[in-house]
Phi, psi and omega in degrees: 000139179275168187303329184268012178089357178275129177267143175308135180090351181282134177266130185231164172261149180244125190254337183272157185299316183298315181292321178299317177298316180296318178299317180296320179295314181296319179299314182292320186281342182246344184084006178285154172293160178297327179297313180290319179297324177298320179294318179298312179300317179298320178295319180290316176299317178297322178299314183279350178275347183292132178286165177300320180297317179295319180298314181301313181298314181297312183291323177304312178299315179297315183290324177297324181291343175267016177068021177280146177276156183304321179302318177290322181297318181298318178296316179298315179298320179301314179296313183292322180295325179293337184264357182295151183306309174255112187304130176281159174298157176284128179248140170280166175302322179298316180296321177298316177300317181294325176296318184284314188259352178089000000 
C-alpha cells in the first residue's frame, strides 16, 4: 500500500483539476485509457507523497526480504535517499535504525 492509502493496481478517480489534466496527458501520450492513466498517476503521486521515514521503513522491509544485512541496507538507503526527487534529510545509520526499530 502506498502512503496515501492507494494500493498498487487499484483504480481510482482523480478529482482535482491539475491531476485530471495530468491523467489526460498521460493517457494521450501513452495510449493508455484514462482509467489506467489515473491509476498510474495515483501510484506516482503516492510514491512521491511518501515521507522519508515511510520510505526508510518500506525499503528496509523490502531489502531485508532479499536477505540483505542491515549494514548493507543502511548503505543502500543512504544512496537511494540521496537520489529521491525531493531530497530527504541526511540520516546517520543510528537514525535509520531508530526509524525502523523505534
